[in-house]
Every structure is written in C-alpha cells, then in structure tokens.
PDB file of N, CA, C and O in Angstrom:
ATOM      1  N   UNK A   1      22.533  33.285  34.249  1.00  0.00           N
ATOM      2  CA  UNK A   1      21.416  33.421  35.167  1.00  0.00           C
ATOM      3  C   UNK A   1      21.473  32.350  36.252  1.00  0.00           C
ATOM      4  O   UNK A   1      20.980  32.575  37.357  1.00  0.00           O
ATOM      5  N   UNK A   2      22.060  31.196  35.966  1.00  0.00           N
ATOM      6  CA  UNK A   2      22.182  30.149  36.972  1.00  0.00           C
ATOM      7  C   UNK A   2      23.041  30.603  38.140  1.00  0.00           C
ATOM      8  O   UNK A   2      22.764  30.249  39.286  1.00  0.00           O
ATOM      9  N   UNK A   3      24.087  31.389  37.861  1.00  0.00           N
ATOM     10  CA  UNK A   3      24.946  31.896  38.927  1.00  0.00           C
ATOM     11  C   UNK A   3      24.169  32.831  39.838  1.00  0.00           C
ATOM     12  O   UNK A   3      24.341  32.802  41.057  1.00  0.00           O
ATOM     13  N   UNK A   4      23.311  33.665  39.247  1.00  0.00           N
ATOM     14  CA  UNK A   4      22.514  34.594  40.038  1.00  0.00           C
ATOM     15  C   UNK A   4      21.541  33.841  40.945  1.00  0.00           C
ATOM     16  O   UNK A   4      21.400  34.181  42.119  1.00  0.00           O
ATOM     17  N   UNK A   5      20.875  32.827  40.408  1.00  0.00           N
ATOM     18  CA  UNK A   5      19.899  32.079  41.194  1.00  0.00           C
ATOM     19  C   UNK A   5      20.567  31.314  42.320  1.00  0.00           C
ATOM     20  O   UNK A   5      19.990  31.183  43.399  1.00  0.00           O
ATOM     21  N   UNK A   6      21.788  30.799  42.092  1.00  0.00           N
ATOM     22  CA  UNK A   6      22.456  30.037  43.139  1.00  0.00           C
ATOM     23  C   UNK A   6      22.913  30.940  44.276  1.00  0.00           C
ATOM     24  O   UNK A   6      23.010  30.484  45.415  1.00  0.00           O
ATOM     25  N   UNK A   7      23.196  32.214  43.996  1.00  0.00           N
ATOM     26  CA  UNK A   7      23.621  33.162  45.022  1.00  0.00           C
ATOM     27  C   UNK A   7      22.425  33.750  45.773  1.00  0.00           C
ATOM     28  O   UNK A   7      22.572  34.233  46.896  1.00  0.00           O
ATOM     29  N   UNK A   8      21.254  33.709  45.162  1.00  0.00           N
ATOM     30  CA  UNK A   8      20.061  34.305  45.743  1.00  0.00           C
ATOM     31  C   UNK A   8      19.538  33.432  46.883  1.00  0.00           C
ATOM     32  O   UNK A   8      19.372  32.223  46.718  1.00  0.00           O
ATOM     33  N   UNK A   9      19.282  34.040  48.032  1.00  0.00           N
ATOM     34  CA  UNK A   9      18.715  33.325  49.169  1.00  0.00           C
ATOM     35  C   UNK A   9      17.221  33.590  49.238  1.00  0.00           C
ATOM     36  O   UNK A   9      16.794  34.699  49.557  1.00  0.00           O
ATOM     37  N   UNK A  10      16.426  32.567  48.938  1.00  0.00           N
ATOM     38  CA  UNK A  10      14.975  32.679  49.037  1.00  0.00           C
ATOM     39  C   UNK A  10      14.579  32.075  50.374  1.00  0.00           C
ATOM     40  O   UNK A  10      14.854  30.905  50.640  1.00  0.00           O
ATOM     41  N   UNK A  11      13.932  32.874  51.213  1.00  0.00           N
ATOM     42  CA  UNK A  11      13.599  32.437  52.565  1.00  0.00           C
ATOM     43  C   UNK A  11      12.099  32.528  52.802  1.00  0.00           C
ATOM     44  O   UNK A  11      11.420  33.389  52.242  1.00  0.00           O
ATOM     45  N   UNK A  12      11.584  31.617  53.651  1.00  0.00           N
ATOM     46  CA  UNK A  12      10.161  31.628  53.993  1.00  0.00           C
ATOM     47  C   UNK A  12       9.904  32.649  55.104  1.00  0.00           C
ATOM     48  O   UNK A  12      10.799  33.415  55.460  1.00  0.00           O
ATOM     49  N   UNK A  13       8.697  32.663  55.645  1.00  0.00           N
ATOM     50  CA  UNK A  13       8.325  33.638  56.669  1.00  0.00           C
ATOM     51  C   UNK A  13       9.112  33.470  57.955  1.00  0.00           C
ATOM     52  O   UNK A  13       9.224  34.416  58.735  1.00  0.00           O
ATOM     53  N   UNK A  14       9.661  32.283  58.195  1.00  0.00           N
ATOM     54  CA  UNK A  14      10.448  32.030  59.401  1.00  0.00           C
ATOM     55  C   UNK A  14      11.949  32.150  59.171  1.00  0.00           C
ATOM     56  O   UNK A  14      12.734  31.984  60.105  1.00  0.00           O
ATOM     57  N   UNK A  15      12.353  32.435  57.944  1.00  0.00           N
ATOM     58  CA  UNK A  15      13.767  32.597  57.636  1.00  0.00           C
ATOM     59  C   UNK A  15      14.465  31.344  57.162  1.00  0.00           C
ATOM     60  O   UNK A  15      15.683  31.358  56.984  1.00  0.00           O
ATOM     61  N   UNK A  16      13.733  30.249  56.948  1.00  0.00           N
ATOM     62  CA  UNK A  16      14.334  29.002  56.456  1.00  0.00           C
ATOM     63  C   UNK A  16      14.592  29.126  54.951  1.00  0.00           C
ATOM     64  O   UNK A  16      13.770  29.673  54.216  1.00  0.00           O
ATOM     65  N   UNK A  17      15.727  28.619  54.506  1.00  0.00           N
ATOM     66  CA  UNK A  17      16.060  28.659  53.083  1.00  0.00           C
ATOM     67  C   UNK A  17      15.143  27.739  52.287  1.00  0.00           C
ATOM     68  O   UNK A  17      14.848  26.622  52.712  1.00  0.00           O
ATOM     69  N   UNK A  18      14.696  28.218  51.129  1.00  0.00           N
ATOM     70  CA  UNK A  18      13.854  27.428  50.235  1.00  0.00           C
ATOM     71  C   UNK A  18      14.644  27.076  48.986  1.00  0.00           C
ATOM     72  O   UNK A  18      15.495  27.846  48.541  1.00  0.00           O
ATOM     73  N   UNK A  19      14.358  25.906  48.422  1.00  0.00           N
ATOM     74  CA  UNK A  19      15.010  25.453  47.195  1.00  0.00           C
ATOM     75  C   UNK A  19      13.969  24.844  46.267  1.00  0.00           C
ATOM     76  O   UNK A  19      12.867  24.506  46.700  1.00  0.00           O
ATOM     77  N   UNK A  20      14.318  24.704  44.982  1.00  0.00           N
ATOM     78  CA  UNK A  20      13.420  24.060  44.026  1.00  0.00           C
ATOM     79  C   UNK A  20      13.028  22.679  44.528  1.00  0.00           C
ATOM     80  O   UNK A  20      13.882  21.920  44.986  1.00  0.00           O
ATOM     81  N   UNK A  21      11.744  22.345  44.444  1.00  0.00           N
ATOM     82  CA  UNK A  21      11.268  21.024  44.837  1.00  0.00           C
ATOM     83  C   UNK A  21      10.842  20.917  46.294  1.00  0.00           C
ATOM     84  O   UNK A  21      10.309  19.883  46.697  1.00  0.00           O
ATOM     85  N   UNK A  22      11.060  21.955  47.095  1.00  0.00           N
ATOM     86  CA  UNK A  22      10.644  21.918  48.503  1.00  0.00           C
ATOM     87  C   UNK A  22       9.125  21.928  48.620  1.00  0.00           C
ATOM     88  O   UNK A  22       8.416  22.272  47.674  1.00  0.00           O
ATOM     89  N   UNK A  23       8.640  21.546  49.798  1.00  0.00           N
ATOM     90  CA  UNK A  23       7.219  21.649  50.125  1.00  0.00           C
ATOM     91  C   UNK A  23       7.050  22.747  51.160  1.00  0.00           C
ATOM     92  O   UNK A  23       7.864  22.884  52.073  1.00  0.00           O
ATOM     93  N   UNK A  24       5.991  23.525  51.012  1.00  0.00           N
ATOM     94  CA  UNK A  24       5.702  24.604  51.951  1.00  0.00           C
ATOM     95  C   UNK A  24       4.243  24.536  52.377  1.00  0.00           C
ATOM     96  O   UNK A  24       3.420  23.893  51.725  1.00  0.00           O
ATOM     97  N   UNK A  25       3.938  25.209  53.482  1.00  0.00           N
ATOM     98  CA  UNK A  25       2.579  25.280  54.007  1.00  0.00           C
ATOM     99  C   UNK A  25       2.164  26.743  54.082  1.00  0.00           C
ATOM    100  O   UNK A  25       2.961  27.595  54.474  1.00  0.00           O
ATOM    101  N   UNK A  26       0.923  27.041  53.709  1.00  0.00           N
ATOM    102  CA  UNK A  26       0.422  28.417  53.795  1.00  0.00           C
ATOM    103  C   UNK A  26       0.176  28.789  55.252  1.00  0.00           C
ATOM    104  O   UNK A  26      -0.308  27.968  56.030  1.00  0.00           O
ATOM    105  N   UNK A  27       0.509  30.025  55.624  1.00  0.00           N
ATOM    106  CA  UNK A  27       0.318  30.457  57.009  1.00  0.00           C
ATOM    107  C   UNK A  27      -0.894  31.370  57.169  1.00  0.00           C
ATOM    108  O   UNK A  27      -1.198  31.803  58.281  1.00  0.00           O
ATOM    109  N   UNK A  28      -1.592  31.671  56.064  1.00  0.00           N
ATOM    110  CA  UNK A  28      -2.838  32.445  56.153  1.00  0.00           C
ATOM    111  C   UNK A  28      -3.697  32.158  54.940  1.00  0.00           C
ATOM    112  O   UNK A  28      -3.195  31.709  53.910  1.00  0.00           O
ATOM    113  N   UNK A  29      -5.003  32.418  55.060  1.00  0.00           N
ATOM    114  CA  UNK A  29      -5.916  32.240  53.934  1.00  0.00           C
ATOM    115  C   UNK A  29      -5.576  33.251  52.844  1.00  0.00           C
ATOM    116  O   UNK A  29      -5.360  34.428  53.130  1.00  0.00           O
ATOM    117  N   UNK A  30      -5.530  32.793  51.601  1.00  0.00           N
ATOM    118  CA  UNK A  30      -5.208  33.668  50.479  1.00  0.00           C
ATOM    119  C   UNK A  30      -6.260  33.543  49.394  1.00  0.00           C
ATOM    120  O   UNK A  30      -6.593  32.432  48.979  1.00  0.00           O
ATOM    121  N   UNK A  31      -6.786  34.668  48.927  1.00  0.00           N
ATOM    122  CA  UNK A  31      -7.699  34.673  47.786  1.00  0.00           C
ATOM    123  C   UNK A  31      -6.850  34.776  46.531  1.00  0.00           C
ATOM    124  O   UNK A  31      -5.934  35.595  46.459  1.00  0.00           O
ATOM    125  N   UNK A  32      -7.157  33.938  45.536  1.00  0.00           N
ATOM    126  CA  UNK A  32      -6.409  33.933  44.289  1.00  0.00           C
ATOM    127  C   UNK A  32      -7.089  34.891  43.320  1.00  0.00           C
ATOM    128  O   UNK A  32      -8.259  34.715  42.981  1.00  0.00           O
ATOM    129  N   UNK A  33      -6.356  35.900  42.877  1.00  0.00           N
ATOM    130  CA  UNK A  33      -6.909  36.901  41.961  1.00  0.00           C
ATOM    131  C   UNK A  33      -7.323  36.241  40.649  1.00  0.00           C
ATOM    132  O   UNK A  33      -6.617  35.376  40.130  1.00  0.00           O
ATOM    133  N   UNK A  34      -8.461  36.654  40.122  1.00  0.00           N
ATOM    134  CA  UNK A  34      -8.932  36.145  38.847  1.00  0.00           C
ATOM    135  C   UNK A  34      -9.706  34.846  38.939  1.00  0.00           C
ATOM    136  O   UNK A  34     -10.180  34.336  37.923  1.00  0.00           O
ATOM    137  N   UNK A  35      -9.843  34.298  40.147  1.00  0.00           N
ATOM    138  CA  UNK A  35     -10.603  33.061  40.339  1.00  0.00           C
ATOM    139  C   UNK A  35     -11.486  33.212  41.565  1.00  0.00           C
ATOM    140  O   UNK A  35     -11.413  34.210  42.282  1.00  0.00           O
ATOM    141  N   UNK A  36     -12.323  32.204  41.796  1.00  0.00           N
ATOM    142  CA  UNK A  36     -13.150  32.199  43.002  1.00  0.00           C
ATOM    143  C   UNK A  36     -12.522  31.329  44.090  1.00  0.00           C
ATOM    144  O   UNK A  36     -13.162  31.029  45.098  1.00  0.00           O
ATOM    145  N   UNK A  37     -11.264  30.926  43.883  1.00  0.00           N
ATOM    146  CA  UNK A  37     -10.581  30.013  44.805  1.00  0.00           C
ATOM    147  C   UNK A  37      -9.971  30.781  45.966  1.00  0.00           C
ATOM    148  O   UNK A  37      -9.340  31.821  45.779  1.00  0.00           O
ATOM    149  N   UNK A  38     -10.171  30.248  47.180  1.00  0.00           N
ATOM    150  CA  UNK A  38      -9.485  30.754  48.369  1.00  0.00           C
ATOM    151  C   UNK A  38      -8.653  29.615  48.924  1.00  0.00           C
ATOM    152  O   UNK A  38      -9.186  28.560  49.268  1.00  0.00           O
ATOM    153  N   UNK A  39      -7.357  29.824  49.013  1.00  0.00           N
ATOM    154  CA  UNK A  39      -6.458  28.817  49.573  1.00  0.00           C
ATOM    155  C   UNK A  39      -6.456  28.964  51.078  1.00  0.00           C
ATOM    156  O   UNK A  39      -6.195  30.049  51.597  1.00  0.00           O
ATOM    157  N   UNK A  40      -6.743  27.892  51.781  1.00  0.00           N
ATOM    158  CA  UNK A  40      -6.893  27.928  53.240  1.00  0.00           C
ATOM    159  C   UNK A  40      -5.543  27.804  53.942  1.00  0.00           C
ATOM    160  O   UNK A  40      -4.603  27.202  53.422  1.00  0.00           O
ATOM    161  N   UNK A  41      -5.475  28.381  55.117  1.00  0.00           N
ATOM    162  CA  UNK A  41      -4.296  28.268  55.975  1.00  0.00           C
ATOM    163  C   UNK A  41      -4.025  26.787  56.235  1.00  0.00           C
ATOM    164  O   UNK A  41      -4.954  26.023  56.499  1.00  0.00           O
ATOM    165  N   UNK A  42      -2.764  26.380  56.164  1.00  0.00           N
ATOM    166  CA  UNK A  42      -2.401  24.995  56.391  1.00  0.00           C
ATOM    167  C   UNK A  42      -2.337  24.160  55.128  1.00  0.00           C
ATOM    168  O   UNK A  42      -1.963  22.989  55.185  1.00  0.00           O
ATOM    169  N   UNK A  43      -2.698  24.741  53.980  1.00  0.00           N
ATOM    170  CA  UNK A  43      -2.638  24.012  52.716  1.00  0.00           C
ATOM    171  C   UNK A  43      -1.183  23.693  52.377  1.00  0.00           C
ATOM    172  O   UNK A  43      -0.322  24.572  52.413  1.00  0.00           O
ATOM    173  N   UNK A  44      -0.918  22.434  52.051  1.00  0.00           N
ATOM    174  CA  UNK A  44       0.432  21.993  51.689  1.00  0.00           C
ATOM    175  C   UNK A  44       0.645  22.216  50.200  1.00  0.00           C
ATOM    176  O   UNK A  44      -0.168  21.792  49.379  1.00  0.00           O
ATOM    177  N   UNK A  45       1.730  22.878  49.860  1.00  0.00           N
ATOM    178  CA  UNK A  45       2.105  23.121  48.473  1.00  0.00           C
ATOM    179  C   UNK A  45       3.401  22.365  48.228  1.00  0.00           C
ATOM    180  O   UNK A  45       4.417  22.636  48.866  1.00  0.00           O
ATOM    181  N   UNK A  46       3.359  21.410  47.294  1.00  0.00           N
ATOM    182  CA  UNK A  46       4.517  20.563  47.029  1.00  0.00           C
ATOM    183  C   UNK A  46       5.220  20.998  45.747  1.00  0.00           C
ATOM    184  O   UNK A  46       4.615  21.581  44.848  1.00  0.00           O
ATOM    185  N   UNK A  47       6.502  20.698  45.693  1.00  0.00           N
ATOM    186  CA  UNK A  47       7.305  20.891  44.489  1.00  0.00           C
ATOM    187  C   UNK A  47       7.299  22.333  43.991  1.00  0.00           C
ATOM    188  O   UNK A  47       6.896  22.603  42.860  1.00  0.00           O
ATOM    189  N   UNK A  48       7.747  23.259  44.838  1.00  0.00           N
ATOM    190  CA  UNK A  48       7.799  24.673  44.453  1.00  0.00           C
ATOM    191  C   UNK A  48       8.950  24.905  43.480  1.00  0.00           C
ATOM    192  O   UNK A  48       9.880  24.104  43.389  1.00  0.00           O
ATOM    193  N   UNK A  49       8.863  26.023  42.754  1.00  0.00           N
ATOM    194  CA  UNK A  49       9.935  26.450  41.858  1.00  0.00           C
ATOM    195  C   UNK A  49      10.317  27.879  42.223  1.00  0.00           C
ATOM    196  O   UNK A  49       9.451  28.718  42.469  1.00  0.00           O
ATOM    197  N   UNK A  50      11.613  28.147  42.256  1.00  0.00           N
ATOM    198  CA  UNK A  50      12.085  29.494  42.555  1.00  0.00           C
ATOM    199  C   UNK A  50      11.974  30.353  41.309  1.00  0.00           C
ATOM    200  O   UNK A  50      12.126  29.862  40.191  1.00  0.00           O
ATOM    201  N   UNK A  51      11.709  31.636  41.503  1.00  0.00           N
ATOM    202  CA  UNK A  51      11.663  32.603  40.402  1.00  0.00           C
ATOM    203  C   UNK A  51      12.910  33.465  40.499  1.00  0.00           C
ATOM    204  O   UNK A  51      13.771  33.208  41.341  1.00  0.00           O
ATOM    205  N   UNK A  52      13.020  34.455  39.678  1.00  0.00           N
ATOM    206  CA  UNK A  52      14.148  35.375  39.734  1.00  0.00           C
ATOM    207  C   UNK A  52      14.021  36.382  40.868  1.00  0.00           C
ATOM    208  O   UNK A  52      14.931  37.181  41.088  1.00  0.00           O
ATOM    209  N   UNK A  53      12.910  36.355  41.585  1.00  0.00           N
ATOM    210  CA  UNK A  53      12.641  37.295  42.676  1.00  0.00           C
ATOM    211  C   UNK A  53      12.758  36.574  44.013  1.00  0.00           C
ATOM    212  O   UNK A  53      12.189  35.496  44.190  1.00  0.00           O
ATOM    213  N   UNK A  54      13.484  37.157  44.947  1.00  0.00           N
ATOM    214  CA  UNK A  54      13.669  36.535  46.264  1.00  0.00           C
ATOM    215  C   UNK A  54      12.376  36.441  47.054  1.00  0.00           C
ATOM    216  O   UNK A  54      12.271  35.607  47.953  1.00  0.00           O
ATOM    217  N   UNK A  55      11.398  37.264  46.746  1.00  0.00           N
ATOM    218  CA  UNK A  55      10.164  37.304  47.514  1.00  0.00           C
ATOM    219  C   UNK A  55       9.028  36.490  46.937  1.00  0.00           C
ATOM    220  O   UNK A  55       7.910  36.554  47.447  1.00  0.00           O
ATOM    221  N   UNK A  56       9.284  35.711  45.867  1.00  0.00           N
ATOM    222  CA  UNK A  56       8.213  34.965  45.219  1.00  0.00           C
ATOM    223  C   UNK A  56       8.650  33.552  44.857  1.00  0.00           C
ATOM    224  O   UNK A  56       9.826  33.296  44.595  1.00  0.00           O
ATOM    225  N   UNK A  57       7.668  32.630  44.846  1.00  0.00           N
ATOM    226  CA  UNK A  57       7.877  31.263  44.387  1.00  0.00           C
ATOM    227  C   UNK A  57       6.728  30.902  43.440  1.00  0.00           C
ATOM    228  O   UNK A  57       5.644  31.480  43.522  1.00  0.00           O
ATOM    229  N   UNK A  58       6.971  29.956  42.554  1.00  0.00           N
ATOM    230  CA  UNK A  58       5.932  29.454  41.652  1.00  0.00           C
ATOM    231  C   UNK A  58       5.512  28.069  42.120  1.00  0.00           C
ATOM    232  O   UNK A  58       6.322  27.310  42.652  1.00  0.00           O
ATOM    233  N   UNK A  59       4.220  27.741  41.912  1.00  0.00           N
ATOM    234  CA  UNK A  59       3.732  26.424  42.324  1.00  0.00           C
ATOM    235  C   UNK A  59       2.408  26.128  41.640  1.00  0.00           C
ATOM    236  O   UNK A  59       1.871  26.947  40.894  1.00  0.00           O
ATOM    237  N   UNK A  60       1.899  24.932  41.916  1.00  0.00           N
ATOM    238  CA  UNK A  60       0.558  24.521  41.476  1.00  0.00           C
ATOM    239  C   UNK A  60      -0.201  24.094  42.716  1.00  0.00           C
ATOM    240  O   UNK A  60       0.299  23.317  43.530  1.00  0.00           O
ATOM    241  N   UNK A  61      -1.417  24.611  42.852  1.00  0.00           N
ATOM    242  CA  UNK A  61      -2.250  24.292  44.010  1.00  0.00           C
ATOM    243  C   UNK A  61      -3.658  23.994  43.525  1.00  0.00           C
ATOM    244  O   UNK A  61      -4.227  24.745  42.733  1.00  0.00           O
ATOM    245  N   UNK A  62      -4.210  22.899  44.005  1.00  0.00           N
ATOM    246  CA  UNK A  62      -5.578  22.507  43.668  1.00  0.00           C
ATOM    247  C   UNK A  62      -5.831  22.651  42.172  1.00  0.00           C
ATOM    248  O   UNK A  62      -5.209  21.955  41.370  1.00  0.00           O
ATOM    249  N   UNK A  63      -6.736  23.547  41.791  1.00  0.00           N
ATOM    250  CA  UNK A  63      -7.090  23.726  40.381  1.00  0.00           C
ATOM    251  C   UNK A  63      -6.371  24.919  39.762  1.00  0.00           C
ATOM    252  O   UNK A  63      -6.637  25.269  38.613  1.00  0.00           O
ATOM    253  N   UNK A  64      -5.472  25.542  40.501  1.00  0.00           N
ATOM    254  CA  UNK A  64      -4.770  26.729  40.016  1.00  0.00           C
ATOM    255  C   UNK A  64      -3.381  26.328  39.542  1.00  0.00           C
ATOM    256  O   UNK A  64      -2.572  25.822  40.318  1.00  0.00           O
ATOM    257  N   UNK A  65      -3.112  26.559  38.260  1.00  0.00           N
ATOM    258  CA  UNK A  65      -1.798  26.222  37.704  1.00  0.00           C
ATOM    259  C   UNK A  65      -0.954  27.482  37.610  1.00  0.00           C
ATOM    260  O   UNK A  65      -1.478  28.584  37.445  1.00  0.00           O
ATOM    261  N   UNK A  66       0.350  27.309  37.716  1.00  0.00           N
ATOM    262  CA  UNK A  66       1.300  28.414  37.574  1.00  0.00           C
ATOM    263  C   UNK A  66       0.959  29.592  38.492  1.00  0.00           C
ATOM    264  O   UNK A  66       0.857  30.736  38.051  1.00  0.00           O
ATOM    265  N   UNK A  67       0.791  29.286  39.746  1.00  0.00           N
ATOM    266  CA  UNK A  67       0.477  30.284  40.758  1.00  0.00           C
ATOM    267  C   UNK A  67       1.772  30.849  41.321  1.00  0.00           C
ATOM    268  O   UNK A  67       2.722  30.102  41.555  1.00  0.00           O
ATOM    269  N   UNK A  68       1.821  32.163  41.542  1.00  0.00           N
ATOM    270  CA  UNK A  68       2.980  32.796  42.161  1.00  0.00           C
ATOM    271  C   UNK A  68       2.574  33.238  43.563  1.00  0.00           C
ATOM    272  O   UNK A  68       1.615  33.988  43.740  1.00  0.00           O
ATOM    273  N   UNK A  69       3.324  32.757  44.556  1.00  0.00           N
ATOM    274  CA  UNK A  69       3.048  33.099  45.954  1.00  0.00           C
ATOM    275  C   UNK A  69       4.184  33.927  46.522  1.00  0.00           C
ATOM    276  O   UNK A  69       5.347  33.719  46.176  1.00  0.00           O
ATOM    277  N   UNK A  70       3.850  34.856  47.384  1.00  0.00           N
ATOM    278  CA  UNK A  70       4.876  35.607  48.103  1.00  0.00           C
ATOM    279  C   UNK A  70       5.397  34.732  49.237  1.00  0.00           C
ATOM    280  O   UNK A  70       4.625  34.048  49.909  1.00  0.00           O
ATOM    281  N   UNK A  71       6.707  34.759  49.444  1.00  0.00           N
ATOM    282  CA  UNK A  71       7.323  33.904  50.456  1.00  0.00           C
ATOM    283  C   UNK A  71       6.933  34.300  51.872  1.00  0.00           C
ATOM    284  O   UNK A  71       7.105  33.503  52.794  1.00  0.00           O
ATOM    285  N   UNK A  72       6.418  35.502  52.073  1.00  0.00           N
ATOM    286  CA  UNK A  72       6.015  35.938  53.411  1.00  0.00           C
ATOM    287  C   UNK A  72       4.759  35.194  53.897  1.00  0.00           C
ATOM    288  O   UNK A  72       4.419  35.270  55.077  1.00  0.00           O
ATOM    289  N   UNK A  73       4.072  34.480  53.000  1.00  0.00           N
ATOM    290  CA  UNK A  73       2.855  33.755  53.363  1.00  0.00           C
ATOM    291  C   UNK A  73       3.049  32.253  53.460  1.00  0.00           C
ATOM    292  O   UNK A  73       2.068  31.521  53.593  1.00  0.00           O
ATOM    293  N   UNK A  74       4.288  31.768  53.396  1.00  0.00           N
ATOM    294  CA  UNK A  74       4.536  30.332  53.454  1.00  0.00           C
ATOM    295  C   UNK A  74       5.621  30.018  54.485  1.00  0.00           C
ATOM    296  O   UNK A  74       6.447  30.862  54.833  1.00  0.00           O
ATOM    297  N   UNK A  75       5.583  28.764  54.961  1.00  0.00           N
ATOM    298  CA  UNK A  75       6.669  28.266  55.802  1.00  0.00           C
ATOM    299  C   UNK A  75       7.061  26.888  55.291  1.00  0.00           C
ATOM    300  O   UNK A  75       6.229  26.132  54.790  1.00  0.00           O
ATOM    301  N   UNK A  76       8.331  26.581  55.425  1.00  0.00           N
ATOM    302  CA  UNK A  76       8.855  25.313  54.933  1.00  0.00           C
ATOM    303  C   UNK A  76       8.270  24.163  55.737  1.00  0.00           C
ATOM    304  O   UNK A  76       8.179  24.235  56.963  1.00  0.00           O
ATOM    305  N   UNK A  77       7.873  23.100  55.041  1.00  0.00           N
ATOM    306  CA  UNK A  77       7.271  21.953  55.708  1.00  0.00           C
ATOM    307  C   UNK A  77       8.336  20.959  56.130  1.00  0.00           C
ATOM    308  O   UNK A  77       8.016  19.922  56.711  1.00  0.00           O
TER     309      UNK A  77
END
C-alpha cells in the first residue's frame, strides 16, 4: 500500500501537491455533518494526513477530531 500512496498525487484546489504533515487553508465555509460546528473560510488546518483517496485528506480542526475534508475545498498554505 505504501507504493500506491507514493504514486498517488493528492492536489489542492489550485493544483499544488499535498503531502502528509502539510498545512492547508479552507477556501469556503463548511458545515461539519453530525455537529453544530461550521468551519470558516480562511481556517488554517495543520498537520494533514493523506488517505487512500486522491480527493480526501484527514485532519483535526478545533473541536472536531478525525475530520475528512475534500481537497477541492482547501489550498496549500
């Protein structure tokens, strides 16, 4: 599985390559399903983790743990 992840190109909304540990910024307000939390545009998300899907990343934001974000809503900081 490590070979697959190394070949996979995970890109943000602007096309910049993302890697484990990168910081990203949200480009639009996002409501988190199952909570009353709304993540505001411009929120900095640090130390992201790549998933097996090119279109998703895992992270922790504010009080939300193990959040999965679509890469189309973030840009590399």
